[in-house]
C-alpha positions as CSV (number, residue, x, y, z in Angstrom):
1,M,148.7,95.7,85.8
2,K,146.4,93.5,84.0
3,F,147.3,90.7,86.6
4,G,146.1,92.5,89.7
5,V,142.8,93.8,87.9
6,F,142.0,90.4,86.9
7,V,142.7,88.9,90.6
8,N,140.4,91.7,92.0
9,G,137.6,90.7,89.7
10,V,137.9,87.4,90.8
11,L,137.7,88.3,94.2
12,I,134.5,90.3,93.6
13,L,133.0,87.8,91.8
14,V,133.9,85.1,94.7
15,F,132.2,87.7,97.0
16,V,129.2,88.3,95.2
17,S,128.7,84.4,94.5
18,I,128.9,83.8,98.2
19,A,127.3,86.5,99.6
20,N,124.1,86.0,97.3
21,S,123.4,82.9,99.2
22,C,120.6,82.9,101.5
23,P,121.4,84.3,104.7
24,N,120.9,82.7,108.4
25,Y,120.1,84.3,111.4
26,S,123.6,85.4,112.2
27,T,124.1,86.9,108.8
28,V,120.4,88.7,107.7
29,I,120.0,92.2,108.1
30,R,118.2,92.7,111.6
31,K,115.2,94.8,111.9
32,S,117.2,96.8,114.4
33,D,119.9,97.7,111.5
34,V,116.3,99.0,109.7
35,L,114.9,100.9,112.5
36,H,118.5,102.7,113.0
37,A,118.6,103.4,109.2
38,V,115.2,105.1,109.6
39,Y,115.7,107.1,112.4
40,A,118.9,108.1,111.1
41,S,117.4,108.9,107.9
42,R,115.0,111.0,109.7
43,Q,117.6,112.7,112.0
44,I,119.8,114.0,109.2
45,F,117.3,116.3,108.2
46,S,118.0,118.4,111.4
47,N,120.3,121.5,111.5
48,G,121.5,121.0,115.0
49,N,123.5,117.7,114.3
50,K,127.0,117.9,115.0
51,A,129.6,115.6,115.7
52,G,129.0,113.9,119.0
53,T,125.1,114.3,118.5
54,R,123.6,110.8,119.5
55,I,121.0,109.5,116.7
56,S,117.6,109.1,118.4
57,N,116.5,105.8,119.6
58,T,120.0,104.4,118.5
59,P,123.4,103.5,119.7
60,Y,125.0,105.9,116.8
61,K,126.7,109.3,117.6
62,F,127.4,111.6,114.7
63,I,131.4,111.8,114.2
64,H,131.0,114.0,110.8
65,L,129.0,115.6,108.5
66,I,129.4,117.0,105.3
67,Q,127.1,119.7,103.2
68,R,127.8,121.0,99.9
69,Q,125.6,123.8,97.8
70,F,124.2,122.5,94.8
71,F,121.3,124.7,93.1
72,N,121.0,128.6,93.1
73,Q,118.2,128.4,95.2
74,G,120.2,127.4,98.3
75,D,119.4,123.8,98.3
76,S,122.4,121.4,99.3
77,I,123.6,117.7,99.8
78,R,123.9,116.5,103.2
79,V,125.7,113.4,104.3
80,G,126.1,112.4,107.8
81,I,128.9,109.8,109.1
82,A,127.7,108.0,112.4
83,D,129.8,105.0,114.3
84,D,128.4,102.5,117.4
85,G,132.0,100.7,117.5
86,N,132.9,99.0,114.4
87,N,129.4,99.7,112.9
88,R,129.0,102.7,110.8
89,I,126.0,104.6,108.8
90,I,126.7,106.7,106.1
91,V,123.0,108.6,105.7
92,F,122.2,110.5,102.7
93,R,119.6,113.7,103.5
94,G,116.3,113.3,101.4
95,S,114.3,115.9,99.9
96,Q,112.6,118.6,101.7
97,G,109.4,119.8,100.7
98,I,107.3,119.7,97.9
99,E,109.4,122.8,96.4
100,Q,112.2,120.8,96.5
101,I,111.1,118.1,95.3
102,L,109.9,119.6,92.4
103,R,113.1,121.5,91.7
104,I,114.8,118.3,91.8
105,G,112.4,116.6,89.6
106,S,113.0,119.5,87.3
107,S,117.0,118.8,87.0
108,V,116.4,114.9,86.8
109,L,114.2,115.5,83.7
110,R,117.1,117.2,82.2
111,G,118.4,114.0,81.2
112,S,120.7,110.7,82.2
113,Q,124.4,110.3,81.6
114,Q,126.7,107.6,81.1
115,I,128.8,106.5,83.8
116,T,131.2,103.7,83.3
117,L,132.0,101.1,86.4
118,G,134.5,98.3,85.5
119,S,133.8,97.2,81.9
120,Q,129.9,98.2,82.0
121,N,128.0,101.4,80.8
122,V,125.0,102.3,82.5
123,E,122.6,104.9,82.1
124,V,121.7,107.3,85.8
125,V,120.1,110.4,86.2
126,S,122.6,113.1,85.8
127,F,121.4,115.1,89.0
128,F,122.3,111.9,91.3
129,N,125.8,111.4,89.9
130,Q,126.7,115.1,90.0
131,A,125.1,115.5,93.7
132,L,126.9,112.0,95.1
133,E,130.1,113.6,93.1
134,L,129.9,116.6,95.0
135,V,130.5,115.0,98.5
136,M,132.8,112.1,97.4
137,K,136.1,113.7,98.3
138,D,135.1,114.4,101.8
139,L,133.1,111.3,102.0
140,S,136.3,108.8,100.9
141,P,137.9,108.7,104.0
142,Y,135.2,107.1,105.9
143,L,134.8,104.3,103.3
144,K,138.2,102.7,103.8
145,N,137.8,100.9,107.1
146,G,137.5,97.4,106.5
147,R,136.8,96.7,110.0
148,K,134.1,98.3,109.9
149,R,130.5,96.9,109.1
150,Y,128.5,99.6,107.1
151,I,124.6,100.4,106.7
152,L,124.3,103.0,103.8
153,T,121.2,104.7,103.8
154,G,118.9,107.9,103.1
155,H,115.3,108.6,102.3
156,S,114.1,110.0,99.0
157,L,116.9,112.2,97.4
158,G,119.0,110.5,100.0
159,G,117.8,107.1,99.2
160,A,119.1,107.5,95.3
161,L,122.6,108.7,96.4
162,A,122.8,105.9,99.0
163,S,121.9,103.4,96.1
164,L,124.0,104.8,94.0
165,L,127.1,105.1,96.4
166,A,126.6,101.1,97.3
167,L,127.2,100.5,93.4
168,K,130.4,102.4,93.3
169,T,132.1,101.3,96.5
170,R,131.9,97.9,95.1
171,F,134.2,99.2,92.4
172,Y,136.2,101.4,93.9
173,Y,135.8,101.1,97.8
174,G,135.4,97.3,98.7
175,A,136.3,97.8,102.4
176,V,132.4,98.9,102.6
177,W,131.9,95.1,101.7
178,R,134.2,93.4,103.5
179,S,131.8,92.4,106.4
180,S,129.2,90.0,104.7
181,K,126.9,91.9,107.0
182,S,127.4,95.5,105.4
183,S,123.9,96.5,103.8
184,L,121.8,99.2,101.6
185,I,118.5,100.4,103.3
186,T,116.6,103.2,101.6
187,F,113.2,104.5,102.0
188,G,111.2,106.2,99.2
189,Q,113.6,106.0,96.9
190,P,113.5,107.2,93.3
191,R,114.8,104.8,90.4
192,V,118.2,105.8,89.8
193,G,119.2,104.4,86.5
194,N,118.3,102.5,83.9
195,A,118.0,98.4,83.2
196,A,121.7,97.9,83.0
197,Y,122.2,100.1,86.0
198,A,119.5,98.0,87.7
199,D,120.9,94.6,86.4
200,L,124.5,95.7,87.4
201,H,123.8,96.7,91.0
202,D,121.9,93.1,91.4
203,Q,124.8,91.5,90.3
204,M,127.2,93.4,92.4
205,V,125.8,94.5,95.6
206,P,123.6,90.9,97.1
207,K,119.9,91.1,96.7
208,F,119.8,90.0,100.3
209,R,121.9,93.1,101.5
210,K,119.7,95.6,100.6
211,L,116.4,96.6,100.9
212,R,114.3,99.1,99.3
213,F,111.1,100.2,101.1
214,V,108.2,101.2,99.4
215,Y,105.1,103.0,101.7
216,K,102.0,102.6,100.1
217,S,101.2,105.1,97.4
218,D,104.4,106.9,97.7
219,P,104.9,108.7,94.2
220,I,108.7,109.4,94.3
221,T,108.9,105.6,94.1
222,K,107.7,105.5,90.7
223,L,109.9,108.6,89.2
224,P,111.5,109.1,86.9
225,N,108.8,107.1,84.7
226,A,109.7,104.1,83.6
227,L,110.0,105.0,79.6
228,F,112.6,107.7,80.9
229,A,115.7,106.2,79.3
230,G,114.2,103.3,80.5
231,F,114.7,103.2,84.1
232,R,114.2,100.6,86.2
233,H,114.3,100.0,90.0
234,H,116.8,97.3,91.3
235,S,116.2,94.6,93.9
236,R,115.1,94.2,97.2
237,G,111.5,96.0,97.1
238,V,110.0,95.8,100.6
239,Y,106.2,96.9,100.7
240,L,104.9,98.8,103.8
241,G,100.9,99.3,103.9
242,S,98.2,97.5,105.7
243,A,97.4,93.8,106.1
244,A,93.7,93.8,105.0
245,R,92.2,95.5,102.1
246,F,89.8,97.1,104.1
247,R,91.3,97.5,107.3
248,S,94.4,99.6,108.0
249,S,94.9,98.8,111.8
250,Q,97.3,96.4,111.5
251,P,100.7,97.5,109.5
252,L,102.2,95.1,106.9
253,V,105.7,94.8,106.0
254,Q,106.1,92.8,102.7
255,F,109.2,91.2,101.0
256,C,108.9,91.5,97.4
257,Y,110.9,88.9,94.6
258,P,113.9,90.3,93.1
259,G,114.0,93.6,90.7
260,E,111.4,96.4,90.1
261,S,108.6,94.1,91.3
262,L,105.6,96.1,90.5
263,S,102.8,93.8,91.4
264,C,104.2,94.1,95.2
265,V,104.1,97.6,95.4
266,N,101.3,98.2,93.3
267,R,98.0,97.6,95.0
268,G,94.5,99.0,95.6
269,E,95.8,101.3,98.3
270,S,98.7,102.3,96.2
271,I,96.6,103.4,93.1
272,I,96.3,107.2,94.0
273,P,99.6,109.3,94.4
274,N,99.9,110.4,98.0
275,F,102.7,112.8,99.0
276,N,102.0,112.1,102.5
277,H,102.9,108.5,101.8
278,H,106.6,110.3,101.3
279,E,107.4,111.7,104.4
280,I,109.6,109.8,106.4
281,D,107.6,109.7,109.5
282,A,105.3,107.5,107.1
283,Y,108.0,105.0,106.9
284,L,109.2,105.6,110.7
285,N,105.7,105.2,112.2
286,T,105.0,101.9,110.1
287,L,108.5,100.1,110.9
288,K,108.0,101.1,114.7
289,A,104.7,100.0,115.1
290,T,103.7,96.9,117.0
291,G,101.6,93.8,116.0
292,I,103.3,94.0,112.5
293,Q,102.2,91.3,110.0
294,Y,105.3,90.2,108.1
295,R,104.7,88.1,104.8
296,T,107.3,86.6,102.1
297,A,107.3,87.5,98.7
298,G,104.9,84.3,98.1
299,G,102.4,85.8,100.9
300,I,103.4,83.3,103.5
301,K,102.9,84.9,106.9
302,S,106.1,85.0,109.5
303,A,106.8,85.5,113.0
304,S,109.5,87.9,112.3
305,F,111.3,90.4,110.1
306,E,114.4,88.0,109.7
307,Q,112.4,85.0,109.5
308,T,110.4,86.4,106.7
309,L,113.6,87.9,105.1
310,I,115.2,84.1,105.2
311,M,112.0,82.3,104.0
312,T,111.7,84.9,101.3
313,C,115.4,84.0,99.9
314,Q,114.2,80.4,100.2
315,G,111.5,80.8,97.7
316,K,108.6,81.0,100.0
């Protein structure tokens, strides 16, 4: 048994080492993947989804939906599984409205909990871990097909659950990451865990297989406060905003350096918190816009989403 654990550990280390190398045009996260993820993160809010429902503006169709009650007020956790051939999206619904955000915020402030992943102990928001555990039994059968390429995604609370799922699958559902093109793509994601969580996440989930989008002054992306149990974001931040300080007509997509990258996501247009910047449509409208200016972490302009991500990996 110990030998088996050792072998699996070596395989994980080999995978991470290979997958943390810079992507090329055949392995890089595609702009189309991001658009499919943001459309899925928007549609999962609809109560009209069922097996067979197509996600608008994508080739994906839902094959299963899971919903579990969490709060006494009637709030629930919802996750959808959608397929397009050998591609699979796992999408978590985000927070609905200011009232639910405030209720979830109150639960978050009640504390964190320690969880063990492999030999590592990390602190995560208790609410996020408990919410994910509510759906794991029903979700687990859809995490075992190693022939699929997975996109784990969600907005707001959904992004937090997708982040936590991404790390847990590295330890317990290796089929999710068997494809070198599987990815984690979140929008308006709050901090999920402490520095140890962020470090482990960046060690186990390759930095260029995950994108954490932040739109302007979205306040949820700055919560819980970094003083709360030393919480910190994992990589890879991507800032969505305006290409010029006083001209908002041209949208900007700028990739950030690894880790929290506060200087990348905190700018003049993002100083004053604005809940409108947390709306999923704010993310969608920027990402589907024409005339986007793409910049590397170093500020170099590039012609395409894919090229900019590759150049950022190369240190440009």
